C-alpha positions as CSV (number, residue, x, y, z in Angstrom):
1,X,98.0,84.4,107.5
2,X,99.7,83.1,104.5
3,X,99.3,85.6,101.7
4,X,100.1,85.3,98.0
5,X,100.6,88.7,96.4
6,X,100.2,89.4,92.7
7,X,102.1,92.4,91.3
8,X,98.9,94.7,91.1
9,X,98.8,94.6,95.0
10,X,102.5,94.4,95.7
11,X,103.3,97.6,93.6
12,X,101.2,99.6,96.2
13,X,103.7,98.9,98.9
14,X,106.4,100.8,96.8
15,X,104.3,103.5,95.3
16,X,101.7,105.6,97.2
17,X,98.3,105.1,95.7
18,X,94.9,103.8,96.5
19,X,95.4,100.6,98.6
20,X,98.8,101.4,99.8
21,X,97.8,101.7,103.4
22,X,96.1,98.3,103.4
23,X,98.9,96.6,101.6
24,X,101.5,98.0,103.9
25,X,99.6,96.7,106.9
26,X,99.5,93.3,105.4
27,X,103.1,93.1,104.5
28,X,104.4,94.7,107.7
29,X,102.3,92.4,110.1
30,X,105.0,90.1,111.3
31,X,102.7,87.1,111.6
32,X,101.9,87.1,107.9
33,X,103.9,84.9,105.7
34,X,104.2,86.5,102.3
35,X,104.6,84.6,99.0
36,X,105.1,85.9,95.5
37,X,105.9,84.5,92.1
38,X,109.3,85.2,90.5
39,X,107.3,87.0,87.9
40,X,106.6,90.0,90.2
41,X,110.1,91.5,89.7
42,X,109.6,91.7,85.9
43,X,106.0,93.0,86.2
44,X,106.9,95.5,88.9
45,X,109.7,97.1,86.8
46,X,107.4,97.2,83.8
47,X,104.5,98.8,85.7
48,X,106.8,101.5,87.1
49,X,108.3,102.3,83.7
50,X,104.8,102.6,82.3
51,X,103.9,105.1,85.1
52,X,107.1,107.0,84.3
53,X,106.2,107.1,80.6
54,X,102.7,108.3,81.4
55,X,104.3,111.0,83.5
56,X,102.5,109.6,86.7
57,X,105.9,109.5,88.5
58,X,109.2,111.2,87.9
59,X,112.6,109.5,87.4
60,X,113.5,110.0,91.0
61,X,110.4,108.1,92.1
62,X,111.0,105.4,89.6
63,X,114.6,104.8,90.8
64,X,113.5,105.0,94.6
65,X,110.7,102.5,94.0
66,X,112.9,100.0,92.2
67,X,115.7,100.3,94.8
68,X,113.1,99.9,97.6
69,X,111.7,96.8,95.8
70,X,115.1,95.3,95.5
71,X,115.8,95.9,99.3
72,X,112.4,94.5,100.4
73,X,111.9,91.5,98.0
74,X,114.4,89.4,100.0
75,X,112.0,89.1,102.9
76,X,109.2,87.5,100.8
77,X,109.1,83.8,99.9
78,X,109.6,83.7,96.1
79,X,108.4,80.8,94.0
80,X,110.4,80.3,90.8
81,X,108.8,80.1,87.4
82,X,109.2,76.6,86.0
83,X,107.8,74.4,83.3
84,X,105.4,73.1,85.8
85,X,104.1,76.6,86.6
86,X,103.8,77.4,82.9
87,X,101.8,74.2,82.3
88,X,99.6,75.0,85.2
89,X,99.1,78.6,83.8
90,X,98.1,77.1,80.5
91,X,95.5,75.0,82.3
92,X,94.2,78.2,84.0
93,X,94.0,79.9,80.6
94,X,92.0,77.0,79.2
95,X,89.8,76.8,82.2
96,X,89.2,80.6,82.8
97,X,90.4,82.4,79.7
98,X,87.4,82.2,77.4
99,X,84.7,83.1,79.9
100,X,86.7,85.3,82.3
101,X,89.4,86.7,80.1
102,X,92.4,86.2,82.3
103,X,95.6,87.4,80.7
104,X,98.9,85.5,80.3
105,X,100.7,87.0,83.3
106,X,97.7,86.6,85.5
107,X,97.6,83.0,84.5
108,X,101.2,82.6,85.5
109,X,100.4,84.0,89.0
110,X,97.4,81.8,89.2
111,X,99.4,78.7,88.1
112,X,102.0,79.4,90.7
113,X,99.4,80.0,93.4
114,X,97.5,76.9,92.4
115,X,100.6,74.7,92.8
116,X,101.9,76.0,96.1
117,X,98.9,77.1,98.1
118,X,97.0,75.2,100.7
119,X,93.4,75.7,101.8
120,X,94.2,78.4,104.4
121,X,96.1,80.7,102.0
122,X,94.7,84.0,100.7
123,X,95.3,85.6,97.4
124,X,96.0,89.4,97.4
125,X,95.3,91.4,94.2
126,X,93.8,94.7,93.1
127,X,92.8,93.2,89.7
128,X,89.1,92.7,90.1
129,X,88.8,90.2,87.3
130,X,91.6,88.2,88.7
131,X,90.0,88.3,92.1
132,X,86.8,86.9,90.7
133,X,88.6,84.0,89.1
134,X,90.5,83.2,92.3
135,X,87.2,83.2,94.1
136,X,85.7,80.9,91.5
137,X,88.7,78.5,92.4
138,X,87.3,78.5,95.9
139,X,90.0,80.7,97.5
140,X,89.6,83.7,99.7
141,X,90.7,87.0,98.2
142,X,91.9,90.3,99.7
143,X,91.5,93.2,97.4
144,X,93.0,96.2,99.1
145,X,91.1,98.7,96.9
146,X,87.7,96.9,97.0
147,X,85.1,99.0,98.7
């Protein structure tokens, strides 16, 4: 399978929480081809620092997760952010922002995904709102925490 991960799902590979087992299986299955936006690095570090500030993780866990991310990210296909991606993200905001409330960073993931994906790709996210928008776009979604 060709899978595009947004940050909400990818972070579960590096921090044990609900959905970690499912994400780990998807990422470690050798036949899966994994794609991410360049945005995941920035969002990942931000999410971990927020968890640290909220005392959900300690400093050691924070540092281990970032080091693990840096070691693993090289095995994923990373699509760079570009003006074309930003323009596509703006189109996504115009199309889905008013009714579905997608946020800026989600729109960047969607813009990237929209430009590079083909009909057999799947979008992996734990953001239920984002999953609904991707499904509206006609793409299959995997939500590792969806019951």
